[in-house]
PDB file of N, CA, C and O in Angstrom:
ATOM      1  N   MET A   1     119.568 113.410 107.750  1.00  0.00           N
ATOM      2  CA  MET A   1     119.376 114.102 106.074  1.00  0.00           C
ATOM      3  C   MET A   1     117.733 115.145 105.876  1.00  0.00           C
ATOM      4  O   MET A   1     116.816 115.001 106.684  1.00  0.00           O
ATOM      5  N   ARG A   2     117.634 116.172 104.645  1.00  0.00           N
ATOM      6  CA  ARG A   2     117.238 116.618 105.260  1.00  0.00           C
ATOM      7  C   ARG A   2     116.172 117.147 104.797  1.00  0.00           C
ATOM      8  O   ARG A   2     116.777 118.132 104.376  1.00  0.00           O
ATOM      9  N   CYS A   3     114.461 117.486 104.325  1.00  0.00           N
ATOM     10  CA  CYS A   3     114.140 117.380 103.014  1.00  0.00           C
ATOM     11  C   CYS A   3     115.228 118.596 102.846  1.00  0.00           C
ATOM     12  O   CYS A   3     116.002 119.225 103.568  1.00  0.00           O
ATOM     13  N   LEU A   4     114.786 118.552 101.306  1.00  0.00           N
ATOM     14  CA  LEU A   4     115.364 119.319 100.353  1.00  0.00           C
ATOM     15  C   LEU A   4     114.130 120.299  99.568  1.00  0.00           C
ATOM     16  O   LEU A   4     114.596 121.400  99.275  1.00  0.00           O
ATOM     17  N   ASP A   5     112.555 120.121  99.139  1.00  0.00           N
ATOM     18  CA  ASP A   5     112.368 120.769  99.132  1.00  0.00           C
ATOM     19  C   ASP A   5     111.776 121.853 100.700  1.00  0.00           C
ATOM     20  O   ASP A   5     111.129 122.759 100.175  1.00  0.00           O
ATOM     21  N   CYS A   6     111.767 121.951 101.369  1.00  0.00           N
ATOM     22  CA  CYS A   6     111.606 122.127 102.395  1.00  0.00           C
ATOM     23  C   CYS A   6     112.910 123.175 102.808  1.00  0.00           C
ATOM     24  O   CYS A   6     112.587 124.155 103.479  1.00  0.00           O
ATOM     25  N   ARG A   7     114.522 123.008 102.407  1.00  0.00           N
ATOM     26  CA  ARG A   7     115.599 123.426 102.864  1.00  0.00           C
ATOM     27  C   ARG A   7     115.147 124.626 101.656  1.00  0.00           C
ATOM     28  O   ARG A   7     114.999 125.789 102.033  1.00  0.00           O
ATOM     29  N   VAL A   8     114.961 124.298 100.340  1.00  0.00           N
ATOM     30  CA  VAL A   8     114.148 125.656  99.780  1.00  0.00           C
ATOM     31  C   VAL A   8     113.580 126.451  99.924  1.00  0.00           C
ATOM     32  O   VAL A   8     113.851 127.611  99.615  1.00  0.00           O
ATOM     33  N   ASN A   9     112.472 125.982 100.518  1.00  0.00           N
ATOM     34  CA  ASN A   9     110.965 126.944 101.120  1.00  0.00           C
ATOM     35  C   ASN A   9     111.919 127.685 101.951  1.00  0.00           C
ATOM     36  O   ASN A   9     111.309 128.716 101.668  1.00  0.00           O
ATOM     37  N   GLY A  10     112.805 128.084 102.674  1.00  0.00           N
ATOM     38  CA  GLY A  10     113.474 128.294 104.038  1.00  0.00           C
ATOM     39  C   GLY A  10     112.796 127.360 105.759  1.00  0.00           C
ATOM     40  O   GLY A  10     112.155 127.866 106.681  1.00  0.00           O
ATOM     41  N   GLN A  11     113.144 126.332 105.644  1.00  0.00           N
ATOM     42  CA  GLN A  11     112.358 125.766 106.736  1.00  0.00           C
ATOM     43  C   GLN A  11     112.963 124.652 106.783  1.00  0.00           C
ATOM     44  O   GLN A  11     113.500 124.448 105.694  1.00  0.00           O
ATOM     45  N   ASP A  12     113.146 123.808 107.527  1.00  0.00           N
ATOM     46  CA  ASP A  12     114.046 122.601 108.419  1.00  0.00           C
ATOM     47  C   ASP A  12     113.519 121.710 108.841  1.00  0.00           C
ATOM     48  O   ASP A  12     113.317 121.548 110.045  1.00  0.00           O
ATOM     49  N   ARG A  13     113.103 120.763 107.752  1.00  0.00           N
ATOM     50  CA  ARG A  13     112.402 119.295 108.188  1.00  0.00           C
ATOM     51  C   ARG A  13     113.220 118.167 107.747  1.00  0.00           C
ATOM     52  O   ARG A  13     114.015 118.233 106.810  1.00  0.00           O
ATOM     53  N   PRO A  14     112.932 116.835 108.658  1.00  0.00           N
ATOM     54  CA  PRO A  14     113.671 115.470 108.706  1.00  0.00           C
ATOM     55  C   PRO A  14     113.164 114.790 107.494  1.00  0.00           C
ATOM     56  O   PRO A  14     111.969 114.556 107.309  1.00  0.00           O
ATOM     57  N   ALA A  15     114.116 114.483 106.676  1.00  0.00           N
ATOM     58  CA  ALA A  15     113.619 113.665 105.893  1.00  0.00           C
ATOM     59  C   ALA A  15     113.093 112.087 106.645  1.00  0.00           C
ATOM     60  O   ALA A  15     113.550 111.473 107.608  1.00  0.00           O
ATOM     61  N   VAL A  16     111.791 111.757 105.592  1.00  0.00           N
ATOM     62  CA  VAL A  16     111.898 110.273 105.825  1.00  0.00           C
ATOM     63  C   VAL A  16     112.014 109.758 104.369  1.00  0.00           C
ATOM     64  O   VAL A  16     112.122 110.521 103.409  1.00  0.00           O
ATOM     65  N   GLY A  17     112.001 109.184 104.328  1.00  0.00           N
ATOM     66  CA  GLY A  17     112.184 109.201 102.655  1.00  0.00           C
ATOM     67  C   GLY A  17     113.143 109.379 101.430  1.00  0.00           C
ATOM     68  O   GLY A  17     114.070 110.184 101.513  1.00  0.00           O
ATOM     69  N   ILE A  18     113.004 108.877 100.659  1.00  0.00           N
ATOM     70  CA  ILE A  18     114.165 109.135  99.329  1.00  0.00           C
ATOM     71  C   ILE A  18     112.652 109.001  98.393  1.00  0.00           C
ATOM     72  O   ILE A  18     111.769 108.158  98.547  1.00  0.00           O
ATOM     73  N   CYS A  19     112.711 110.283  97.261  1.00  0.00           N
ATOM     74  CA  CYS A  19     111.874 110.214  95.752  1.00  0.00           C
ATOM     75  C   CYS A  19     112.809 108.974  95.144  1.00  0.00           C
ATOM     76  O   CYS A  19     114.025 108.877  94.980  1.00  0.00           O
ATOM     77  N   THR A  20     111.667 108.047  94.878  1.00  0.00           N
ATOM     78  CA  THR A  20     112.356 107.038  93.894  1.00  0.00           C
ATOM     79  C   THR A  20     112.493 107.385  92.626  1.00  0.00           C
ATOM     80  O   THR A  20     113.237 106.626  92.006  1.00  0.00           O
ATOM     81  N   ASN A  21     111.858 108.618  91.766  1.00  0.00           N
ATOM     82  CA  ASN A  21     111.937 109.134  91.188  1.00  0.00           C
ATOM     83  C   ASN A  21     113.527 110.234  90.877  1.00  0.00           C
ATOM     84  O   ASN A  21     114.069 110.381  89.782  1.00  0.00           O
ATOM     85  N   CYS A  22     113.906 110.775  92.018  1.00  0.00           N
ATOM     86  CA  CYS A  22     114.832 112.103  91.375  1.00  0.00           C
ATOM     87  C   CYS A  22     115.361 111.952  92.940  1.00  0.00           C
ATOM     88  O   CYS A  22     115.752 112.977  93.499  1.00  0.00           O
ATOM     89  N   GLY A  23     115.374 111.136  93.404  1.00  0.00           N
ATOM     90  CA  GLY A  23     116.459 111.579  94.475  1.00  0.00           C
ATOM     91  C   GLY A  23     116.414 111.994  95.444  1.00  0.00           C
ATOM     92  O   GLY A  23     117.055 111.389  96.304  1.00  0.00           O
ATOM     93  N   ALA A  24     115.756 113.067  95.806  1.00  0.00           N
ATOM     94  CA  ALA A  24     115.632 113.859  96.879  1.00  0.00           C
ATOM     95  C   ALA A  24     115.200 113.769  97.728  1.00  0.00           C
ATOM     96  O   ALA A  24     114.047 113.472  97.415  1.00  0.00           O
ATOM     97  N   ALA A  25     115.263 113.813  99.007  1.00  0.00           N
ATOM     98  CA  ALA A  25     114.964 113.740 100.174  1.00  0.00           C
ATOM     99  C   ALA A  25     113.776 114.373 100.623  1.00  0.00           C
ATOM    100  O   ALA A  25     113.661 115.583 100.818  1.00  0.00           O
ATOM    101  N   VAL A  26     112.520 113.144 100.849  1.00  0.00           N
ATOM    102  CA  VAL A  26     111.613 114.375 101.433  1.00  0.00           C
ATOM    103  C   VAL A  26     111.168 114.430 102.840  1.00  0.00           C
ATOM    104  O   VAL A  26     111.980 113.816 103.532  1.00  0.00           O
ATOM    105  N   CYS A  27     110.345 114.849 103.433  1.00  0.00           N
ATOM    106  CA  CYS A  27     109.927 115.020 104.883  1.00  0.00           C
ATOM    107  C   CYS A  27     108.718 114.867 104.796  1.00  0.00           C
ATOM    108  O   CYS A  27     108.180 115.017 103.699  1.00  0.00           O
ATOM    109  N   GLU A  28     107.909 114.496 106.030  1.00  0.00           N
ATOM    110  CA  GLU A  28     106.779 113.844 105.860  1.00  0.00           C
ATOM    111  C   GLU A  28     105.325 114.407 105.221  1.00  0.00           C
ATOM    112  O   GLU A  28     104.331 114.069 104.578  1.00  0.00           O
ATOM    113  N   GLN A  29     105.865 115.327 105.780  1.00  0.00           N
ATOM    114  CA  GLN A  29     104.036 116.974 104.990  1.00  0.00           C
ATOM    115  C   GLN A  29     104.555 116.383 103.521  1.00  0.00           C
ATOM    116  O   GLN A  29     103.757 115.698 102.882  1.00  0.00           O
ATOM    117  N   CYS A  30     106.279 116.715 102.813  1.00  0.00           N
ATOM    118  CA  CYS A  30     105.937 116.808 101.324  1.00  0.00           C
ATOM    119  C   CYS A  30     106.028 115.295 101.012  1.00  0.00           C
ATOM    120  O   CYS A  30     106.350 115.389  99.827  1.00  0.00           O
ATOM    121  N   VAL A  31     105.964 113.878 101.268  1.00  0.00           N
ATOM    122  CA  VAL A  31     106.483 112.945 100.902  1.00  0.00           C
ATOM    123  C   VAL A  31     104.674 112.588 100.324  1.00  0.00           C
ATOM    124  O   VAL A  31     103.624 112.924 100.870  1.00  0.00           O
ATOM    125  N   ARG A  32     104.942 111.627  98.767  1.00  0.00           N
ATOM    126  CA  ARG A  32     103.716 111.468  98.686  1.00  0.00           C
ATOM    127  C   ARG A  32     104.594 110.126  98.376  1.00  0.00           C
ATOM    128  O   ARG A  32     105.754 110.007  97.983  1.00  0.00           O
ATOM    129  N   ILE A  33     103.233 108.814  98.823  1.00  0.00           N
ATOM    130  CA  ILE A  33     102.473 107.749  98.792  1.00  0.00           C
ATOM    131  C   ILE A  33     101.992 107.166  97.825  1.00  0.00           C
ATOM    132  O   ILE A  33     100.803 107.484  97.850  1.00  0.00           O
ATOM    133  N   GLY A  34     102.179 106.430  96.879  1.00  0.00           N
ATOM    134  CA  GLY A  34     102.012 105.824  95.837  1.00  0.00           C
ATOM    135  C   GLY A  34     101.735 103.942  95.994  1.00  0.00           C
ATOM    136  O   GLY A  34     101.856 103.161  96.938  1.00  0.00           O
ATOM    137  N   ARG A  35     101.252 103.759  94.309  1.00  0.00           N
ATOM    138  CA  ARG A  35     101.191 102.293  94.216  1.00  0.00           C
ATOM    139  C   ARG A  35     101.611 103.152  92.786  1.00  0.00           C
ATOM    140  O   ARG A  35     101.471 104.309  92.390  1.00  0.00           O
ATOM    141  N   GLN A  36     102.315 101.658  92.159  1.00  0.00           N
ATOM    142  CA  GLN A  36     102.862 101.680  90.800  1.00  0.00           C
ATOM    143  C   GLN A  36     102.077 100.360  90.688  1.00  0.00           C
ATOM    144  O   GLN A  36     101.995  99.668  91.704  1.00  0.00           O
ATOM    145  N   GLU A  37     101.386  99.870  89.340  1.00  0.00           N
ATOM    146  CA  GLU A  37     101.454  98.926  88.537  1.00  0.00           C
ATOM    147  C   GLU A  37     102.483  98.509  87.525  1.00  0.00           C
ATOM    148  O   GLU A  37     102.839  99.142  86.530  1.00  0.00           O
ATOM    149  N   THR A  38     103.185  96.531  88.237  1.00  0.00           N
ATOM    150  CA  THR A  38     103.932  96.547  87.661  1.00  0.00           C
ATOM    151  C   THR A  38     103.302  95.432  86.242  1.00  0.00           C
ATOM    152  O   THR A  38     102.179  94.932  86.167  1.00  0.00           O
ATOM    153  N   SER A  39     104.315  95.311  85.365  1.00  0.00           N
ATOM    154  CA  SER A  39     103.349  93.859  84.774  1.00  0.00           C
ATOM    155  C   SER A  39     105.129  92.902  84.706  1.00  0.00           C
ATOM    156  O   SER A  39     106.329  93.173  84.763  1.00  0.00           O
ATOM    157  N   HIS A  40     104.135  91.590  84.535  1.00  0.00           N
ATOM    158  CA  HIS A  40     106.218  90.552  84.649  1.00  0.00           C
ATOM    159  C   HIS A  40     105.634  89.456  83.488  1.00  0.00           C
ATOM    160  O   HIS A  40     104.979  89.684  82.470  1.00  0.00           O
ATOM    161  N   VAL A  41     106.018  88.473  83.919  1.00  0.00           N
ATOM    162  CA  VAL A  41     105.697  87.256  82.342  1.00  0.00           C
ATOM    163  C   VAL A  41     106.434  86.381  83.592  1.00  0.00           C
ATOM    164  O   VAL A  41     107.474  86.240  84.237  1.00  0.00           O
ATOM    165  N   THR A  42     104.614  85.762  83.350  1.00  0.00           N
ATOM    166  CA  THR A  42     104.508  84.570  84.394  1.00  0.00           C
ATOM    167  C   THR A  42     104.357  83.134  84.149  1.00  0.00           C
ATOM    168  O   THR A  42     103.603  82.240  84.534  1.00  0.00           O
ATOM    169  N   GLY A  43     105.663  83.288  83.125  1.00  0.00           N
ATOM    170  CA  GLY A  43     104.936  81.512  82.175  1.00  0.00           C
ATOM    171  C   GLY A  43     105.836  81.969  81.832  1.00  0.00           C
ATOM    172  O   GLY A  43     106.687  82.614  82.444  1.00  0.00           O
ATOM    173  N   PHE A  44     105.677  81.419  79.837  1.00  0.00           N
ATOM    174  CA  PHE A  44     106.542  81.273  79.220  1.00  0.00           C
ATOM    175  C   PHE A  44     106.721  81.996  77.956  1.00  0.00           C
ATOM    176  O   PHE A  44     107.787  82.018  77.340  1.00  0.00           O
ATOM    177  N   SER A  45     105.642  82.589  77.587  1.00  0.00           N
ATOM    178  CA  SER A  45     105.458  83.577  76.708  1.00  0.00           C
ATOM    179  C   SER A  45     104.877  85.086  77.381  1.00  0.00           C
ATOM    180  O   SER A  45     104.627  85.125  78.586  1.00  0.00           O
ATOM    181  N   SER A  46     104.677  86.358  76.477  1.00  0.00           N
ATOM    182  CA  SER A  46     104.375  87.434  76.711  1.00  0.00           C
ATOM    183  C   SER A  46     102.686  87.312  76.713  1.00  0.00           C
ATOM    184  O   SER A  46     101.993  88.079  76.044  1.00  0.00           O
ATOM    185  N   ALA A  47     102.213  86.407  77.428  1.00  0.00           N
ATOM    186  CA  ALA A  47     100.162  86.216  77.281  1.00  0.00           C
ATOM    187  C   ALA A  47     100.147  86.166  78.324  1.00  0.00           C
ATOM    188  O   ALA A  47      99.216  86.570  79.021  1.00  0.00           O
ATOM    189  N   ASP A  48     101.388  85.548  78.809  1.00  0.00           N
ATOM    190  CA  ASP A  48     101.640  85.041  80.362  1.00  0.00           C
ATOM    191  C   ASP A  48     101.708  85.997  81.577  1.00  0.00           C
ATOM    192  O   ASP A  48     102.319  85.474  82.510  1.00  0.00           O
ATOM    193  N   LEU A  49     101.147  87.553  81.901  1.00  0.00           N
ATOM    194  CA  LEU A  49     101.093  88.171  82.017  1.00  0.00           C
ATOM    195  C   LEU A  49     100.535  88.848  83.226  1.00  0.00           C
ATOM    196  O   LEU A  49      99.457  89.435  83.140  1.00  0.00           O
ATOM    197  N   SER A  50     101.071  88.812  84.126  1.00  0.00           N
ATOM    198  CA  SER A  50     100.496  89.892  85.966  1.00  0.00           C
ATOM    199  C   SER A  50     101.286  90.833  86.561  1.00  0.00           C
ATOM    200  O   SER A  50     102.508  90.979  86.546  1.00  0.00           O
ATOM    201  N   LEU A  51     100.301  91.526  87.151  1.00  0.00           N
ATOM    202  CA  LEU A  51      99.714  92.900  87.903  1.00  0.00           C
ATOM    203  C   LEU A  51     100.537  92.878  89.125  1.00  0.00           C
ATOM    204  O   LEU A  51     100.018  92.507  90.177  1.00  0.00           O
ATOM    205  N   THR A  52     101.620  93.198  89.088  1.00  0.00           N
ATOM    206  CA  THR A  52     101.774  93.729  90.665  1.00  0.00           C
ATOM    207  C   THR A  52     101.801  94.784  90.638  1.00  0.00           C
ATOM    208  O   THR A  52     102.219  95.440  89.684  1.00  0.00           O
ATOM    209  N   GLU A  53     101.268  95.324  91.896  1.00  0.00           N
ATOM    210  CA  GLU A  53     101.558  96.456  92.844  1.00  0.00           C
ATOM    211  C   GLU A  53     103.051  97.136  93.497  1.00  0.00           C
ATOM    212  O   GLU A  53     103.777  96.300  94.035  1.00  0.00           O
ATOM    213  N   THR A  54     103.296  97.837  93.493  1.00  0.00           N
ATOM    214  CA  THR A  54     104.751  98.378  93.918  1.00  0.00           C
ATOM    215  C   THR A  54     104.016  99.408  94.853  1.00  0.00           C
ATOM    216  O   THR A  54     102.891  99.909  94.869  1.00  0.00           O
ATOM    217  N   ARG A  55     105.168  99.501  95.635  1.00  0.00           N
ATOM    218  CA  ARG A  55     105.320 101.137  96.901  1.00  0.00           C
ATOM    219  C   ARG A  55     106.063 101.537  95.804  1.00  0.00           C
ATOM    220  O   ARG A  55     106.744 100.974  94.947  1.00  0.00           O
ATOM    221  N   GLN A  56     105.606 103.138  96.189  1.00  0.00           N
ATOM    222  CA  GLN A  56     106.569 104.236  95.929  1.00  0.00           C
ATOM    223  C   GLN A  56     106.505 105.306  96.270  1.00  0.00           C
ATOM    224  O   GLN A  56     105.380 105.776  96.099  1.00  0.00           O
ATOM    225  N   LEU A  57     107.287 106.043  96.746  1.00  0.00           N
ATOM    226  CA  LEU A  57     107.844 106.901  97.611  1.00  0.00           C
ATOM    227  C   LEU A  57     108.109 108.344  96.535  1.00  0.00           C
ATOM    228  O   LEU A  57     109.101 108.322  95.806  1.00  0.00           O
ATOM    229  N   ALA A  58     107.617 108.980  96.517  1.00  0.00           N
ATOM    230  CA  ALA A  58     107.730 110.851  95.213  1.00  0.00           C
ATOM    231  C   ALA A  58     108.123 111.746  96.619  1.00  0.00           C
ATOM    232  O   ALA A  58     108.079 111.616  97.843  1.00  0.00           O
ATOM    233  N   CYS A  59     108.681 113.089  95.231  1.00  0.00           N
ATOM    234  CA  CYS A  59     108.297 114.131  96.318  1.00  0.00           C
ATOM    235  C   CYS A  59     107.493 115.049  95.327  1.00  0.00           C
ATOM    236  O   CYS A  59     107.691 115.030  94.112  1.00  0.00           O
ATOM    237  N   PRO A  60     106.383 116.017  96.071  1.00  0.00           N
ATOM    238  CA  PRO A  60     105.644 116.699  95.217  1.00  0.00           C
ATOM    239  C   PRO A  60     105.567 116.361  93.727  1.00  0.00           C
ATOM    240  O   PRO A  60     104.774 115.762  92.999  1.00  0.00           O
ATOM    241  N   GLU A  61     106.924 117.109  93.563  1.00  0.00           N
ATOM    242  CA  GLU A  61     106.980 117.496  92.240  1.00  0.00           C
ATOM    243  C   GLU A  61     106.871 116.593  91.035  1.00  0.00           C
ATOM    244  O   GLU A  61     106.511 116.667  89.860  1.00  0.00           O
ATOM    245  N   CYS A  62     107.407 115.609  91.978  1.00  0.00           N
ATOM    246  CA  CYS A  62     107.848 114.108  90.457  1.00  0.00           C
ATOM    247  C   CYS A  62     105.799 113.224  90.631  1.00  0.00           C
ATOM    248  O   CYS A  62     105.112 112.878  89.669  1.00  0.00           O
ATOM    249  N   ALA A  63     105.396 113.121  92.136  1.00  0.00           N
ATOM    250  CA  ALA A  63     103.738 112.498  91.960  1.00  0.00           C
ATOM    251  C   ALA A  63     103.110 113.384  91.101  1.00  0.00           C
ATOM    252  O   ALA A  63     102.139 112.893  90.523  1.00  0.00           O
ATOM    253  N   ALA A  64     103.369 114.560  90.834  1.00  0.00           N
ATOM    254  CA  ALA A  64     102.264 115.582  90.317  1.00  0.00           C
ATOM    255  C   ALA A  64     102.975 115.419  88.533  1.00  0.00           C
ATOM    256  O   ALA A  64     102.109 115.453  87.659  1.00  0.00           O
ATOM    257  N   ALA A  65     104.327 115.267  88.084  1.00  0.00           N
ATOM    258  CA  ALA A  65     104.482 114.618  87.035  1.00  0.00           C
ATOM    259  C   ALA A  65     103.757 113.429  86.669  1.00  0.00           C
ATOM    260  O   ALA A  65     102.947 113.381  85.743  1.00  0.00           O
ATOM    261  N   LEU A  66     104.212 112.035  87.764  1.00  0.00           N
ATOM    262  CA  LEU A  66     104.108 111.186  87.269  1.00  0.00           C
ATOM    263  C   LEU A  66     102.454 110.585  87.111  1.00  0.00           C
ATOM    264  O   LEU A  66     101.941 109.708  86.416  1.00  0.00           O
ATOM    265  N   SER A  67     101.924 111.578  88.170  1.00  0.00           N
ATOM    266  CA  SER A  67     100.401 110.867  88.328  1.00  0.00           C
ATOM    267  C   SER A  67      99.477 111.919  87.023  1.00  0.00           C
ATOM    268  O   SER A  67      98.314 111.757  86.654  1.00  0.00           O
ATOM    269  N   ALA A  68     100.493 112.996  86.544  1.00  0.00           N
ATOM    270  CA  ALA A  68     100.005 113.673  84.907  1.00  0.00           C
ATOM    271  C   ALA A  68      99.905 112.393  84.112  1.00  0.00           C
ATOM    272  O   ALA A  68      99.230 111.455  83.688  1.00  0.00           O
ATOM    273  N   GLN A  69     100.720 112.839  84.182  1.00  0.00           N
ATOM    274  CA  GLN A  69     101.796 111.615  82.630  1.00  0.00           C
ATOM    275  C   GLN A  69     101.816 109.992  82.108  1.00  0.00           C
ATOM    276  O   GLN A  69     102.174 109.422  81.078  1.00  0.00           O
ATOM    277  N   HIS A  70     101.255 109.599  83.350  1.00  0.00           N
ATOM    278  CA  HIS A  70     101.526 108.374  83.376  1.00  0.00           C
ATOM    279  C   HIS A  70      99.856 107.523  84.502  1.00  0.00           C
ATOM    280  O   HIS A  70      99.866 106.652  85.372  1.00  0.00           O
ATOM    281  N   SER A  71      98.930 108.162  84.015  1.00  0.00           N
ATOM    282  CA  SER A  71      98.127 107.988  85.181  1.00  0.00           C
ATOM    283  C   SER A  71      97.789 106.843  85.375  1.00  0.00           C
ATOM    284  O   SER A  71      97.884 106.379  86.511  1.00  0.00           O
ATOM    285  N   HIS A  72      97.267 106.022  84.236  1.00  0.00           N
ATOM    286  CA  HIS A  72      96.628 104.818  84.311  1.00  0.00           C
ATOM    287  C   HIS A  72      98.039 103.749  85.591  1.00  0.00           C
ATOM    288  O   HIS A  72      97.546 102.762  86.138  1.00  0.00           O
ATOM    289  N   GLU A  73      99.355 104.003  85.870  1.00  0.00           N
ATOM    290  CA  GLU A  73     100.621 103.225  86.166  1.00  0.00           C
ATOM    291  C   GLU A  73     100.253 103.817  87.718  1.00  0.00           C
ATOM    292  O   GLU A  73      99.875 103.286  88.762  1.00  0.00           O
ATOM    293  N   TYR A  74     100.531 105.027  87.351  1.00  0.00           N
ATOM    294  CA  TYR A  74     101.142 105.407  89.292  1.00  0.00           C
ATOM    295  C   TYR A  74      99.888 106.144  89.451  1.00  0.00           C
ATOM    296  O   TYR A  74      99.253 106.541  88.473  1.00  0.00           O
ATOM    297  N   ARG A  75      99.354 106.421  91.186  1.00  0.00           N
ATOM    298  CA  ARG A  75      98.887 107.167  92.144  1.00  0.00           C
ATOM    299  C   ARG A  75      99.308 107.551  93.268  1.00  0.00           C
ATOM    300  O   ARG A  75      99.771 106.662  93.984  1.00  0.00           O
ATOM    301  N   PHE A  76      99.302 108.559  93.653  1.00  0.00           N
ATOM    302  CA  PHE A  76      99.631 108.970  94.997  1.00  0.00           C
ATOM    303  C   PHE A  76      99.454 109.734  95.734  1.00  0.00           C
ATOM    304  O   PHE A  76      98.974 110.826  95.431  1.00  0.00           O
ATOM    305  N   LYS A  77      99.804 109.384  97.002  1.00  0.00           N
ATOM    306  CA  LYS A  77      98.705 110.041  97.778  1.00  0.00           C
ATOM    307  C   LYS A  77      99.868 111.265  98.844  1.00  0.00           C
ATOM    308  O   LYS A  77     101.067 111.355  98.580  1.00  0.00           O
ATOM    309  N   PRO A  78      99.098 112.214 100.184  1.00  0.00           N
ATOM    310  CA  PRO A  78     100.172 112.565 100.605  1.00  0.00           C
ATOM    311  C   PRO A  78      99.977 111.152 102.215  1.00  0.00           C
ATOM    312  O   PRO A  78      99.502 110.017 102.246  1.00  0.00           O
ATOM    313  N   ILE A  79     100.357 111.672 102.840  1.00  0.00           N
ATOM    314  CA  ILE A  79     100.473 110.677 104.273  1.00  0.00           C
ATOM    315  C   ILE A  79      98.451 111.373 104.647  1.00  0.00           C
ATOM    316  O   ILE A  79      97.770 112.330 104.279  1.00  0.00           O
ATOM    317  N   GLY A  80      98.332 110.581 105.237  1.00  0.00           N
ATOM    318  CA  GLY A  80      96.747 110.386 105.789  1.00  0.00           C
ATOM    319  C   GLY A  80      96.039 110.540 104.875  1.00  0.00           C
ATOM    320  O   GLY A  80      94.871 110.364 105.223  1.00  0.00           O
ATOM    321  N   ALA A  81      96.157 110.831 103.657  1.00  0.00           N
ATOM    322  CA  ALA A  81      94.479 110.798 102.988  1.00  0.00           C
ATOM    323  C   ALA A  81      94.426 110.028 102.144  1.00  0.00           C
ATOM    324  O   ALA A  81      95.180 109.348 101.447  1.00  0.00           O
ATOM    325  N   SER A  82      93.188 110.260 102.322  1.00  0.00           N
ATOM    326  CA  SER A  82      92.298 108.514 102.539  1.00  0.00           C
ATOM    327  C   SER A  82      91.982 107.914 100.559  1.00  0.00           C
ATOM    328  O   SER A  82      91.432 106.839 100.320  1.00  0.00           O
TER     329      SER A  82
END
């Protein structure tokens, strides 16, 4: 499988993952690795909430949109960024 964004830009790079939002294949240069806070009920009522962070892979376009529209839930970085 090949990276969709690179292919559109005339490059040919192997994909290392799939964007969890749009389903596009992404290469090591394009993939954004993020964390999403997910809340879930841990007891018998909605007052018993717990937050868990889950890993999300995204293409640059989806990472930018999710970060802009849901900055309190999503945080994305390129591979190797601190």
